[in-house]
C-alpha positions as CSV (number, residue, x, y, z in Angstrom):
1,M,110.5,110.2,110.6
2,T,107.9,111.6,108.5
3,S,104.9,109.6,107.6
4,T,105.7,109.6,104.0
5,D,109.2,107.7,105.2
6,S,106.9,105.1,107.8
7,I,105.2,104.6,104.1
8,K,108.1,103.5,102.1
9,D,109.6,101.8,105.3
10,R,106.4,99.5,105.5
11,L,106.5,99.1,101.8
12,A,110.4,98.4,101.7
13,A,109.4,95.5,103.9
14,Y,106.0,94.4,101.6
15,Y,108.3,94.8,98.7
16,H,111.1,92.8,99.2
17,W,110.0,90.2,101.6
18,N,106.3,89.7,100.8
19,Y,105.1,90.9,104.2
20,I,101.5,91.6,104.0
21,Q,101.3,93.3,107.7
22,A,103.5,96.1,106.5
23,L,101.6,96.5,103.2
24,E,98.5,96.8,105.5
25,Q,100.4,99.3,108.1
26,A,101.3,101.3,105.3
27,I,97.9,101.5,104.2
28,M,97.0,102.8,107.6
29,V,99.3,104.9,107.8
30,A,98.7,106.4,104.0
31,N,94.8,106.9,105.9
32,E,95.7,108.8,109.0
33,Q,98.5,110.8,108.3
34,K,99.0,113.4,105.4
35,S,102.1,112.0,103.0
36,D,103.3,112.9,99.9
37,I,101.9,110.0,97.5
38,G,104.1,111.2,94.9
39,E,107.2,110.6,96.7
40,V,106.4,107.3,97.7
41,R,105.4,106.3,94.2
42,R,109.0,108.1,92.6
43,W,111.0,106.0,95.1
44,S,109.0,102.8,94.6
45,L,109.9,103.1,90.4
46,K,113.4,103.7,91.3
47,E,113.3,100.6,93.4
48,G,111.4,98.7,90.7
49,H,108.1,98.1,92.2
50,K,105.8,99.1,89.5
51,D,103.0,96.4,90.0
52,K,103.7,95.9,93.5
53,F,103.0,100.0,94.0
54,Q,100.0,99.9,92.2
55,H,98.8,97.1,94.2
56,F,99.0,99.5,97.5
57,L,97.5,102.1,95.4
58,D,94.6,99.8,94.7
59,E,94.1,98.2,98.5
60,L,94.8,102.2,99.4
61,K,91.6,103.3,97.3
62,T,89.4,100.1,98.5
63,S,90.1,100.8,102.0
64,Q,89.1,104.6,101.6
65,K,86.0,103.7,99.8
66,N,85.3,101.2,103.0
67,T,86.2,103.6,105.3
68,S,83.7,106.3,103.5
69,Q,80.9,104.0,102.8
70,K,80.6,103.2,107.6
């Protein structure tokens, strides 16, 4: 399983069951592993979760800012 697949797996749990811990795990993987966010975006839109994908991106950017300030 690639890091991109792992992110999609975790986001699926967030998208379908509002599982916040899965969102946090997706962010952690995205921060720590090289992944194809464009593919995650394509898949998210195909699944009909544009708003939740945008929330993922916003949280990812926030986490990256917080990490760089340490």
